[in-house]
Structures are given as structure tokens and as C-alpha cells.
Chimera marker file (.cmm) of the C-alpha trace (Angstrom):
<marker_set name="trace">
<marker id="1" x="7.106" y="-36.686" z="-22.854" r="1" g="1" b="0" radius="0.5"/>
<marker id="2" x="5.773" y="-33.787" z="-24.838" r="1" g="1" b="0" radius="0.5"/>
<marker id="3" x="4.670" y="-30.563" z="-23.133" r="1" g="1" b="0" radius="0.5"/>
<marker id="4" x="1.713" y="-28.834" z="-24.640" r="1" g="1" b="0" radius="0.5"/>
<marker id="5" x="0.794" y="-25.191" z="-24.193" r="1" g="1" b="0" radius="0.5"/>
<marker id="6" x="-2.236" y="-26.149" z="-22.080" r="1" g="1" b="0" radius="0.5"/>
<marker id="7" x="-0.059" y="-28.326" z="-19.800" r="1" g="1" b="0" radius="0.5"/>
<marker id="8" x="2.364" y="-25.446" z="-19.219" r="1" g="1" b="0" radius="0.5"/>
<marker id="9" x="-0.511" y="-23.036" z="-18.441" r="1" g="1" b="0" radius="0.5"/>
<marker id="10" x="-2.142" y="-25.527" z="-16.051" r="1" g="1" b="0" radius="0.5"/>
<marker id="11" x="1.188" y="-26.106" z="-14.269" r="1" g="1" b="0" radius="0.5"/>
<marker id="12" x="1.815" y="-22.364" z="-13.882" r="1" g="1" b="0" radius="0.5"/>
<marker id="13" x="-1.731" y="-21.835" z="-12.581" r="1" g="1" b="0" radius="0.5"/>
<marker id="14" x="-1.184" y="-24.547" z="-9.957" r="1" g="1" b="0" radius="0.5"/>
<marker id="15" x="2.130" y="-22.984" z="-8.859" r="1" g="1" b="0" radius="0.5"/>
<marker id="16" x="0.576" y="-19.523" z="-8.510" r="1" g="1" b="0" radius="0.5"/>
<marker id="17" x="-2.418" y="-20.922" z="-6.615" r="1" g="1" b="0" radius="0.5"/>
<marker id="18" x="-0.116" y="-22.501" z="-4.034" r="1" g="1" b="0" radius="0.5"/>
<marker id="19" x="2.079" y="-19.396" z="-3.765" r="1" g="1" b="0" radius="0.5"/>
<marker id="20" x="-0.873" y="-17.049" z="-3.198" r="1" g="1" b="0" radius="0.5"/>
<marker id="21" x="-2.437" y="-17.106" z="0.289" r="1" g="1" b="0" radius="0.5"/>
<marker id="22" x="-6.163" y="-17.796" z="0.280" r="1" g="1" b="0" radius="0.5"/>
<marker id="23" x="-6.864" y="-14.844" z="2.594" r="1" g="1" b="0" radius="0.5"/>
<marker id="24" x="-4.885" y="-12.340" z="0.510" r="1" g="1" b="0" radius="0.5"/>
<marker id="25" x="-6.849" y="-9.416" z="-0.794" r="1" g="1" b="0" radius="0.5"/>
<marker id="26" x="-6.050" y="-6.314" z="-2.778" r="1" g="1" b="0" radius="0.5"/>
<marker id="27" x="-5.154" y="-3.484" z="-0.418" r="1" g="1" b="0" radius="0.5"/>
<marker id="28" x="-4.652" y="0.063" z="-1.632" r="1" g="1" b="0" radius="0.5"/>
<marker id="29" x="-2.004" y="2.355" z="-0.136" r="1" g="1" b="0" radius="0.5"/>
<marker id="30" x="-4.836" y="4.324" z="1.483" r="1" g="1" b="0" radius="0.5"/>
<marker id="31" x="-5.457" y="1.381" z="3.830" r="1" g="1" b="0" radius="0.5"/>
<marker id="32" x="-1.859" y="0.965" z="5.025" r="1" g="1" b="0" radius="0.5"/>
<marker id="33" x="-2.646" y="2.454" z="8.472" r="1" g="1" b="0" radius="0.5"/>
<marker id="34" x="-6.040" y="0.765" z="8.808" r="1" g="1" b="0" radius="0.5"/>
<marker id="35" x="-9.614" y="1.536" z="7.888" r="1" g="1" b="0" radius="0.5"/>
<marker id="36" x="-11.933" y="3.368" z="10.283" r="1" g="1" b="0" radius="0.5"/>
<marker id="37" x="-15.750" y="3.431" z="10.162" r="1" g="1" b="0" radius="0.5"/>
<marker id="38" x="-18.307" y="5.228" z="12.319" r="1" g="1" b="0" radius="0.5"/>
<marker id="39" x="-21.959" y="4.300" z="12.773" r="1" g="1" b="0" radius="0.5"/>
<marker id="40" x="-24.092" y="6.369" z="12.605" r="1" g="1" b="0" radius="0.5"/>
<marker id="41" x="-22.254" y="9.134" z="10.721" r="1" g="1" b="0" radius="0.5"/>
<marker id="42" x="-24.689" y="11.955" z="11.504" r="1" g="1" b="0" radius="0.5"/>
<marker id="43" x="-24.408" y="12.933" z="15.155" r="1" g="1" b="0" radius="0.5"/>
<marker id="44" x="-25.425" y="15.498" z="17.739" r="1" g="1" b="0" radius="0.5"/>
<marker id="45" x="-23.643" y="16.118" z="21.039" r="1" g="1" b="0" radius="0.5"/>
<marker id="46" x="-24.534" y="13.361" z="23.489" r="1" g="1" b="0" radius="0.5"/>
<marker id="47" x="-25.328" y="10.789" z="20.781" r="1" g="1" b="0" radius="0.5"/>
<marker id="48" x="-23.829" y="7.338" z="21.164" r="1" g="1" b="0" radius="0.5"/>
<marker id="49" x="-21.929" y="5.909" z="18.196" r="1" g="1" b="0" radius="0.5"/>
<marker id="50" x="-19.694" y="2.957" z="17.368" r="1" g="1" b="0" radius="0.5"/>
<marker id="51" x="-16.180" y="3.223" z="15.964" r="1" g="1" b="0" radius="0.5"/>
<marker id="52" x="-14.710" y="0.210" z="14.172" r="1" g="1" b="0" radius="0.5"/>
<marker id="53" x="-11.130" y="-0.118" z="12.913" r="1" g="1" b="0" radius="0.5"/>
<marker id="54" x="-9.883" y="-2.866" z="10.625" r="1" g="1" b="0" radius="0.5"/>
<marker id="55" x="-6.133" y="-3.510" z="10.311" r="1" g="1" b="0" radius="0.5"/>
<marker id="56" x="-6.240" y="-6.472" z="7.906" r="1" g="1" b="0" radius="0.5"/>
<marker id="57" x="-4.715" y="-4.489" z="5.035" r="1" g="1" b="0" radius="0.5"/>
<marker id="58" x="-2.345" y="-2.646" z="7.383" r="1" g="1" b="0" radius="0.5"/>
<marker id="59" x="-0.859" y="-6.006" z="8.390" r="1" g="1" b="0" radius="0.5"/>
<marker id="60" x="-0.233" y="-6.806" z="4.704" r="1" g="1" b="0" radius="0.5"/>
<marker id="61" x="1.824" y="-3.587" z="4.530" r="1" g="1" b="0" radius="0.5"/>
<marker id="62" x="3.805" y="-4.611" z="7.621" r="1" g="1" b="0" radius="0.5"/>
<marker id="63" x="1.957" y="-2.243" z="9.962" r="1" g="1" b="0" radius="0.5"/>
<marker id="64" x="1.116" y="-3.969" z="13.249" r="1" g="1" b="0" radius="0.5"/>
<marker id="65" x="-0.553" y="-1.406" z="15.550" r="1" g="1" b="0" radius="0.5"/>
<marker id="66" x="0.495" y="-1.120" z="19.168" r="1" g="1" b="0" radius="0.5"/>
<marker id="67" x="-1.616" y="1.907" z="20.072" r="1" g="1" b="0" radius="0.5"/>
<marker id="68" x="-4.545" y="3.646" z="18.455" r="1" g="1" b="0" radius="0.5"/>
<marker id="69" x="-5.811" y="7.160" z="19.110" r="1" g="1" b="0" radius="0.5"/>
<marker id="70" x="-9.196" y="8.302" z="17.857" r="1" g="1" b="0" radius="0.5"/>
<marker id="71" x="-9.982" y="12.003" z="17.469" r="1" g="1" b="0" radius="0.5"/>
<marker id="72" x="-12.662" y="14.287" z="16.089" r="1" g="1" b="0" radius="0.5"/>
<marker id="73" x="-10.916" y="16.821" z="13.860" r="1" g="1" b="0" radius="0.5"/>
<marker id="74" x="-11.587" y="19.573" z="11.369" r="1" g="1" b="0" radius="0.5"/>
<marker id="75" x="-9.337" y="18.450" z="8.494" r="1" g="1" b="0" radius="0.5"/>
<marker id="76" x="-9.398" y="21.626" z="6.355" r="1" g="1" b="0" radius="0.5"/>
<marker id="77" x="-10.213" y="25.323" z="6.859" r="1" g="1" b="0" radius="0.5"/>
<marker id="78" x="-9.942" y="25.027" z="10.625" r="1" g="1" b="0" radius="0.5"/>
<marker id="79" x="-10.566" y="28.490" z="12.047" r="1" g="1" b="0" radius="0.5"/>
<marker id="80" x="-7.985" y="27.947" z="14.802" r="1" g="1" b="0" radius="0.5"/>
<marker id="81" x="-10.598" y="27.414" z="17.497" r="1" g="1" b="0" radius="0.5"/>
<marker id="82" x="-11.138" y="23.713" z="16.954" r="1" g="1" b="0" radius="0.5"/>
<marker id="83" x="-8.328" y="21.589" z="18.333" r="1" g="1" b="0" radius="0.5"/>
<marker id="84" x="-8.743" y="17.811" z="17.939" r="1" g="1" b="0" radius="0.5"/>
<marker id="85" x="-11.015" y="16.149" z="20.501" r="1" g="1" b="0" radius="0.5"/>
<marker id="86" x="-9.705" y="12.842" z="21.834" r="1" g="1" b="0" radius="0.5"/>
<marker id="87" x="-12.385" y="10.140" z="21.724" r="1" g="1" b="0" radius="0.5"/>
<marker id="88" x="-10.284" y="7.182" z="22.877" r="1" g="1" b="0" radius="0.5"/>
<marker id="89" x="-6.713" y="5.980" z="23.324" r="1" g="1" b="0" radius="0.5"/>
<marker id="90" x="-6.450" y="2.229" z="23.069" r="1" g="1" b="0" radius="0.5"/>
<marker id="91" x="-3.795" y="-0.473" z="23.200" r="1" g="1" b="0" radius="0.5"/>
<marker id="92" x="-4.328" y="-3.369" z="20.836" r="1" g="1" b="0" radius="0.5"/>
<marker id="93" x="-3.832" y="-6.846" z="22.218" r="1" g="1" b="0" radius="0.5"/>
<marker id="94" x="-1.818" y="-8.901" z="19.715" r="1" g="1" b="0" radius="0.5"/>
<marker id="95" x="-2.717" y="-12.108" z="21.568" r="1" g="1" b="0" radius="0.5"/>
<marker id="96" x="-6.473" y="-11.547" z="21.336" r="1" g="1" b="0" radius="0.5"/>
<marker id="97" x="-8.711" y="-13.613" z="19.076" r="1" g="1" b="0" radius="0.5"/>
<marker id="98" x="-9.155" y="-10.622" z="16.735" r="1" g="1" b="0" radius="0.5"/>
<marker id="99" x="-5.881" y="-8.627" z="16.849" r="1" g="1" b="0" radius="0.5"/>
<marker id="100" x="-6.634" y="-6.954" z="13.516" r="1" g="1" b="0" radius="0.5"/>
<marker id="101" x="-9.886" y="-5.336" z="14.677" r="1" g="1" b="0" radius="0.5"/>
<marker id="102" x="-10.777" y="-2.701" z="17.236" r="1" g="1" b="0" radius="0.5"/>
<marker id="103" x="-14.288" y="-1.597" z="18.143" r="1" g="1" b="0" radius="0.5"/>
<marker id="104" x="-15.780" y="0.565" z="20.858" r="1" g="1" b="0" radius="0.5"/>
<marker id="105" x="-18.878" y="2.623" z="21.574" r="1" g="1" b="0" radius="0.5"/>
<marker id="106" x="-18.627" y="6.162" z="22.857" r="1" g="1" b="0" radius="0.5"/>
<marker id="107" x="-20.632" y="9.354" z="23.209" r="1" g="1" b="0" radius="0.5"/>
<marker id="108" x="-20.087" y="12.492" z="21.118" r="1" g="1" b="0" radius="0.5"/>
<marker id="109" x="-18.729" y="15.053" z="23.610" r="1" g="1" b="0" radius="0.5"/>
<marker id="110" x="-20.680" y="18.208" z="24.409" r="1" g="1" b="0" radius="0.5"/>
<marker id="111" x="-18.063" y="20.405" z="22.787" r="1" g="1" b="0" radius="0.5"/>
<marker id="112" x="-18.399" y="23.516" z="20.654" r="1" g="1" b="0" radius="0.5"/>
<marker id="113" x="-19.002" y="22.589" z="17.022" r="1" g="1" b="0" radius="0.5"/>
<marker id="114" x="-19.401" y="24.897" z="14.022" r="1" g="1" b="0" radius="0.5"/>
<marker id="115" x="-22.187" y="24.203" z="11.518" r="1" g="1" b="0" radius="0.5"/>
<marker id="116" x="-19.956" y="25.321" z="8.659" r="1" g="1" b="0" radius="0.5"/>
<marker id="117" x="-17.165" y="22.847" z="9.406" r="1" g="1" b="0" radius="0.5"/>
<marker id="118" x="-16.608" y="19.372" z="8.049" r="1" g="1" b="0" radius="0.5"/>
<marker id="119" x="-15.563" y="16.910" z="10.729" r="1" g="1" b="0" radius="0.5"/>
<marker id="120" x="-13.776" y="13.587" z="10.582" r="1" g="1" b="0" radius="0.5"/>
<marker id="121" x="-13.032" y="10.818" z="13.017" r="1" g="1" b="0" radius="0.5"/>
<marker id="122" x="-9.264" y="10.444" z="12.732" r="1" g="1" b="0" radius="0.5"/>
<marker id="123" x="-7.504" y="7.189" z="13.564" r="1" g="1" b="0" radius="0.5"/>
<marker id="124" x="-3.818" y="7.613" z="14.412" r="1" g="1" b="0" radius="0.5"/>
<marker id="125" x="-2.055" y="4.249" z="14.402" r="1" g="1" b="0" radius="0.5"/>
<marker id="126" x="1.242" y="3.918" z="16.286" r="1" g="1" b="0" radius="0.5"/>
<marker id="127" x="3.390" y="0.979" z="15.237" r="1" g="1" b="0" radius="0.5"/>
<marker id="128" x="7.015" y="-0.156" z="15.671" r="1" g="1" b="0" radius="0.5"/>
<marker id="129" x="9.696" y="-0.037" z="12.994" r="1" g="1" b="0" radius="0.5"/>
<marker id="130" x="13.216" y="-1.409" z="13.093" r="1" g="1" b="0" radius="0.5"/>
<marker id="131" x="15.979" y="1.185" z="12.882" r="1" g="1" b="0" radius="0.5"/>
<marker id="132" x="19.260" y="0.945" z="11.016" r="1" g="1" b="0" radius="0.5"/>
<marker id="133" x="20.972" y="-0.507" z="14.087" r="1" g="1" b="0" radius="0.5"/>
<marker id="134" x="18.195" y="-3.016" z="14.818" r="1" g="1" b="0" radius="0.5"/>
<marker id="135" x="16.562" y="-1.001" z="17.603" r="1" g="1" b="0" radius="0.5"/>
<marker id="136" x="12.829" y="-0.255" z="17.534" r="1" g="1" b="0" radius="0.5"/>
<marker id="137" x="11.269" y="3.168" z="17.183" r="1" g="1" b="0" radius="0.5"/>
<marker id="138" x="7.615" y="4.237" z="16.859" r="1" g="1" b="0" radius="0.5"/>
<marker id="139" x="5.937" y="5.626" z="13.745" r="1" g="1" b="0" radius="0.5"/>
<marker id="140" x="2.445" y="7.134" z="13.488" r="1" g="1" b="0" radius="0.5"/>
<marker id="141" x="0.165" y="7.100" z="10.447" r="1" g="1" b="0" radius="0.5"/>
<marker id="142" x="-3.462" y="8.074" z="10.135" r="1" g="1" b="0" radius="0.5"/>
<marker id="143" x="-6.713" y="7.576" z="8.276" r="1" g="1" b="0" radius="0.5"/>
<marker id="144" x="-10.057" y="9.289" z="8.626" r="1" g="1" b="0" radius="0.5"/>
<marker id="145" x="-13.753" y="9.026" z="7.891" r="1" g="1" b="0" radius="0.5"/>
<marker id="146" x="-16.208" y="11.905" z="7.501" r="1" g="1" b="0" radius="0.5"/>
<marker id="147" x="-18.983" y="12.560" z="10.025" r="1" g="1" b="0" radius="0.5"/>
<marker id="148" x="-21.651" y="15.230" z="10.208" r="1" g="1" b="0" radius="0.5"/>
<marker id="149" x="-22.279" y="17.020" z="13.487" r="1" g="1" b="0" radius="0.5"/>
<marker id="150" x="-25.617" y="18.802" z="13.833" r="1" g="1" b="0" radius="0.5"/>
<link id1="1" id2="2" r="1" g="1" b="0" radius="0.2"/>
<link id1="2" id2="3" r="1" g="1" b="0" radius="0.2"/>
<link id1="3" id2="4" r="1" g="1" b="0" radius="0.2"/>
<link id1="4" id2="5" r="1" g="1" b="0" radius="0.2"/>
<link id1="5" id2="6" r="1" g="1" b="0" radius="0.2"/>
<link id1="6" id2="7" r="1" g="1" b="0" radius="0.2"/>
<link id1="7" id2="8" r="1" g="1" b="0" radius="0.2"/>
<link id1="8" id2="9" r="1" g="1" b="0" radius="0.2"/>
<link id1="9" id2="10" r="1" g="1" b="0" radius="0.2"/>
<link id1="10" id2="11" r="1" g="1" b="0" radius="0.2"/>
<link id1="11" id2="12" r="1" g="1" b="0" radius="0.2"/>
<link id1="12" id2="13" r="1" g="1" b="0" radius="0.2"/>
<link id1="13" id2="14" r="1" g="1" b="0" radius="0.2"/>
<link id1="14" id2="15" r="1" g="1" b="0" radius="0.2"/>
<link id1="15" id2="16" r="1" g="1" b="0" radius="0.2"/>
<link id1="16" id2="17" r="1" g="1" b="0" radius="0.2"/>
<link id1="17" id2="18" r="1" g="1" b="0" radius="0.2"/>
<link id1="18" id2="19" r="1" g="1" b="0" radius="0.2"/>
<link id1="19" id2="20" r="1" g="1" b="0" radius="0.2"/>
<link id1="20" id2="21" r="1" g="1" b="0" radius="0.2"/>
<link id1="21" id2="22" r="1" g="1" b="0" radius="0.2"/>
<link id1="22" id2="23" r="1" g="1" b="0" radius="0.2"/>
<link id1="23" id2="24" r="1" g="1" b="0" radius="0.2"/>
<link id1="24" id2="25" r="1" g="1" b="0" radius="0.2"/>
<link id1="25" id2="26" r="1" g="1" b="0" radius="0.2"/>
<link id1="26" id2="27" r="1" g="1" b="0" radius="0.2"/>
<link id1="27" id2="28" r="1" g="1" b="0" radius="0.2"/>
<link id1="28" id2="29" r="1" g="1" b="0" radius="0.2"/>
<link id1="29" id2="30" r="1" g="1" b="0" radius="0.2"/>
<link id1="30" id2="31" r="1" g="1" b="0" radius="0.2"/>
<link id1="31" id2="32" r="1" g="1" b="0" radius="0.2"/>
<link id1="32" id2="33" r="1" g="1" b="0" radius="0.2"/>
<link id1="33" id2="34" r="1" g="1" b="0" radius="0.2"/>
<link id1="34" id2="35" r="1" g="1" b="0" radius="0.2"/>
<link id1="35" id2="36" r="1" g="1" b="0" radius="0.2"/>
<link id1="36" id2="37" r="1" g="1" b="0" radius="0.2"/>
<link id1="37" id2="38" r="1" g="1" b="0" radius="0.2"/>
<link id1="38" id2="39" r="1" g="1" b="0" radius="0.2"/>
<link id1="39" id2="40" r="1" g="1" b="0" radius="0.2"/>
<link id1="40" id2="41" r="1" g="1" b="0" radius="0.2"/>
<link id1="41" id2="42" r="1" g="1" b="0" radius="0.2"/>
<link id1="42" id2="43" r="1" g="1" b="0" radius="0.2"/>
<link id1="43" id2="44" r="1" g="1" b="0" radius="0.2"/>
<link id1="44" id2="45" r="1" g="1" b="0" radius="0.2"/>
<link id1="45" id2="46" r="1" g="1" b="0" radius="0.2"/>
<link id1="46" id2="47" r="1" g="1" b="0" radius="0.2"/>
<link id1="47" id2="48" r="1" g="1" b="0" radius="0.2"/>
<link id1="48" id2="49" r="1" g="1" b="0" radius="0.2"/>
<link id1="49" id2="50" r="1" g="1" b="0" radius="0.2"/>
<link id1="50" id2="51" r="1" g="1" b="0" radius="0.2"/>
<link id1="51" id2="52" r="1" g="1" b="0" radius="0.2"/>
<link id1="52" id2="53" r="1" g="1" b="0" radius="0.2"/>
<link id1="53" id2="54" r="1" g="1" b="0" radius="0.2"/>
<link id1="54" id2="55" r="1" g="1" b="0" radius="0.2"/>
<link id1="55" id2="56" r="1" g="1" b="0" radius="0.2"/>
<link id1="56" id2="57" r="1" g="1" b="0" radius="0.2"/>
<link id1="57" id2="58" r="1" g="1" b="0" radius="0.2"/>
<link id1="58" id2="59" r="1" g="1" b="0" radius="0.2"/>
<link id1="59" id2="60" r="1" g="1" b="0" radius="0.2"/>
<link id1="60" id2="61" r="1" g="1" b="0" radius="0.2"/>
<link id1="61" id2="62" r="1" g="1" b="0" radius="0.2"/>
<link id1="62" id2="63" r="1" g="1" b="0" radius="0.2"/>
<link id1="63" id2="64" r="1" g="1" b="0" radius="0.2"/>
<link id1="64" id2="65" r="1" g="1" b="0" radius="0.2"/>
<link id1="65" id2="66" r="1" g="1" b="0" radius="0.2"/>
<link id1="66" id2="67" r="1" g="1" b="0" radius="0.2"/>
<link id1="67" id2="68" r="1" g="1" b="0" radius="0.2"/>
<link id1="68" id2="69" r="1" g="1" b="0" radius="0.2"/>
<link id1="69" id2="70" r="1" g="1" b="0" radius="0.2"/>
<link id1="70" id2="71" r="1" g="1" b="0" radius="0.2"/>
<link id1="71" id2="72" r="1" g="1" b="0" radius="0.2"/>
<link id1="72" id2="73" r="1" g="1" b="0" radius="0.2"/>
<link id1="73" id2="74" r="1" g="1" b="0" radius="0.2"/>
<link id1="74" id2="75" r="1" g="1" b="0" radius="0.2"/>
<link id1="75" id2="76" r="1" g="1" b="0" radius="0.2"/>
<link id1="76" id2="77" r="1" g="1" b="0" radius="0.2"/>
<link id1="77" id2="78" r="1" g="1" b="0" radius="0.2"/>
<link id1="78" id2="79" r="1" g="1" b="0" radius="0.2"/>
<link id1="79" id2="80" r="1" g="1" b="0" radius="0.2"/>
<link id1="80" id2="81" r="1" g="1" b="0" radius="0.2"/>
<link id1="81" id2="82" r="1" g="1" b="0" radius="0.2"/>
<link id1="82" id2="83" r="1" g="1" b="0" radius="0.2"/>
<link id1="83" id2="84" r="1" g="1" b="0" radius="0.2"/>
<link id1="84" id2="85" r="1" g="1" b="0" radius="0.2"/>
<link id1="85" id2="86" r="1" g="1" b="0" radius="0.2"/>
<link id1="86" id2="87" r="1" g="1" b="0" radius="0.2"/>
<link id1="87" id2="88" r="1" g="1" b="0" radius="0.2"/>
<link id1="88" id2="89" r="1" g="1" b="0" radius="0.2"/>
<link id1="89" id2="90" r="1" g="1" b="0" radius="0.2"/>
<link id1="90" id2="91" r="1" g="1" b="0" radius="0.2"/>
<link id1="91" id2="92" r="1" g="1" b="0" radius="0.2"/>
<link id1="92" id2="93" r="1" g="1" b="0" radius="0.2"/>
<link id1="93" id2="94" r="1" g="1" b="0" radius="0.2"/>
<link id1="94" id2="95" r="1" g="1" b="0" radius="0.2"/>
<link id1="95" id2="96" r="1" g="1" b="0" radius="0.2"/>
<link id1="96" id2="97" r="1" g="1" b="0" radius="0.2"/>
<link id1="97" id2="98" r="1" g="1" b="0" radius="0.2"/>
<link id1="98" id2="99" r="1" g="1" b="0" radius="0.2"/>
<link id1="99" id2="100" r="1" g="1" b="0" radius="0.2"/>
<link id1="100" id2="101" r="1" g="1" b="0" radius="0.2"/>
<link id1="101" id2="102" r="1" g="1" b="0" radius="0.2"/>
<link id1="102" id2="103" r="1" g="1" b="0" radius="0.2"/>
<link id1="103" id2="104" r="1" g="1" b="0" radius="0.2"/>
<link id1="104" id2="105" r="1" g="1" b="0" radius="0.2"/>
<link id1="105" id2="106" r="1" g="1" b="0" radius="0.2"/>
<link id1="106" id2="107" r="1" g="1" b="0" radius="0.2"/>
<link id1="107" id2="108" r="1" g="1" b="0" radius="0.2"/>
<link id1="108" id2="109" r="1" g="1" b="0" radius="0.2"/>
<link id1="109" id2="110" r="1" g="1" b="0" radius="0.2"/>
<link id1="110" id2="111" r="1" g="1" b="0" radius="0.2"/>
<link id1="111" id2="112" r="1" g="1" b="0" radius="0.2"/>
<link id1="112" id2="113" r="1" g="1" b="0" radius="0.2"/>
<link id1="113" id2="114" r="1" g="1" b="0" radius="0.2"/>
<link id1="114" id2="115" r="1" g="1" b="0" radius="0.2"/>
<link id1="115" id2="116" r="1" g="1" b="0" radius="0.2"/>
<link id1="116" id2="117" r="1" g="1" b="0" radius="0.2"/>
<link id1="117" id2="118" r="1" g="1" b="0" radius="0.2"/>
<link id1="118" id2="119" r="1" g="1" b="0" radius="0.2"/>
<link id1="119" id2="120" r="1" g="1" b="0" radius="0.2"/>
<link id1="120" id2="121" r="1" g="1" b="0" radius="0.2"/>
<link id1="121" id2="122" r="1" g="1" b="0" radius="0.2"/>
<link id1="122" id2="123" r="1" g="1" b="0" radius="0.2"/>
<link id1="123" id2="124" r="1" g="1" b="0" radius="0.2"/>
<link id1="124" id2="125" r="1" g="1" b="0" radius="0.2"/>
<link id1="125" id2="126" r="1" g="1" b="0" radius="0.2"/>
<link id1="126" id2="127" r="1" g="1" b="0" radius="0.2"/>
<link id1="127" id2="128" r="1" g="1" b="0" radius="0.2"/>
<link id1="128" id2="129" r="1" g="1" b="0" radius="0.2"/>
<link id1="129" id2="130" r="1" g="1" b="0" radius="0.2"/>
<link id1="130" id2="131" r="1" g="1" b="0" radius="0.2"/>
<link id1="131" id2="132" r="1" g="1" b="0" radius="0.2"/>
<link id1="132" id2="133" r="1" g="1" b="0" radius="0.2"/>
<link id1="133" id2="134" r="1" g="1" b="0" radius="0.2"/>
<link id1="134" id2="135" r="1" g="1" b="0" radius="0.2"/>
<link id1="135" id2="136" r="1" g="1" b="0" radius="0.2"/>
<link id1="136" id2="137" r="1" g="1" b="0" radius="0.2"/>
<link id1="137" id2="138" r="1" g="1" b="0" radius="0.2"/>
<link id1="138" id2="139" r="1" g="1" b="0" radius="0.2"/>
<link id1="139" id2="140" r="1" g="1" b="0" radius="0.2"/>
<link id1="140" id2="141" r="1" g="1" b="0" radius="0.2"/>
<link id1="141" id2="142" r="1" g="1" b="0" radius="0.2"/>
<link id1="142" id2="143" r="1" g="1" b="0" radius="0.2"/>
<link id1="143" id2="144" r="1" g="1" b="0" radius="0.2"/>
<link id1="144" id2="145" r="1" g="1" b="0" radius="0.2"/>
<link id1="145" id2="146" r="1" g="1" b="0" radius="0.2"/>
<link id1="146" id2="147" r="1" g="1" b="0" radius="0.2"/>
<link id1="147" id2="148" r="1" g="1" b="0" radius="0.2"/>
<link id1="148" id2="149" r="1" g="1" b="0" radius="0.2"/>
<link id1="149" id2="150" r="1" g="1" b="0" radius="0.2"/>
</marker_set>
């Protein structure tokens, strides 16, 4: 039996196709703690908005969220008078039909906002890691998305 170059290439392609999961996607390091989106992104106090978090890429990095905290924060040039505002603290249900997604609707609090500040909705993801002796400990990582508050 003689192997040709095209036979070798076809065989390698078949091996890689089997070894690569169909659902795999490219995930950047920026998505290792999840991806958070807000709709709409321009808000006034009292407005209702939806927050959606996707942990598909986080799972590929070995991050399996236990708890999620969502805040409104001023990420840079905070004048010291704007502590984070907690929007929601949630526990993800690993046995649910969609354990890699979280979504909720909430109302923008009637807090004091500064027109000159940039705001973000911050997602802090708490997840377990295994220590050097095999015991579990919790780690927190975060991602954010920009919103405008009028």
C-alpha cells in the first residue's frame, strides 16, 4: 500500500475533526470570568433593564461559577463618593437546563449619579479552585460592560 500526500492530509483532517468538540469556540482571556451584557445601555434612575451573563467561555477556562454579584461601579476617576451599588447577588444552579447562562431584570436604583462619570455594570464571578492539599477555596474574577446614566 502506498501512502500519498493527499491520503496523509485527509487522515490527519479526520483525526483532528474527531478530537475537536463540535461546540468548541475561540474564547479570549477576557471572557474567562464570563461575558455580561445590559439592555438597554442608556438608563435613568427608575428605568427597568435586563442583565444577561454568559459563562460558555468561562467553562472552557475551567471557571464554573457558584455565585455571581452584579454591581454598578465607576471604574476610573472615582471621586470617592461613589461606592459600588449592588444590583443582584445570585447563586447559579448547576443542575438547571441552562447552567452557563444567567439573566434577570431589575430597576436602576434612585441613587446619586454624576453626569461626568462613566459607569459600568460589573459582574463578579465566584468559583471554586482546588488547593495544594486537595481542599477547595473560592476565587473571584470580574468583567464589566459600559452603561450611560442620564
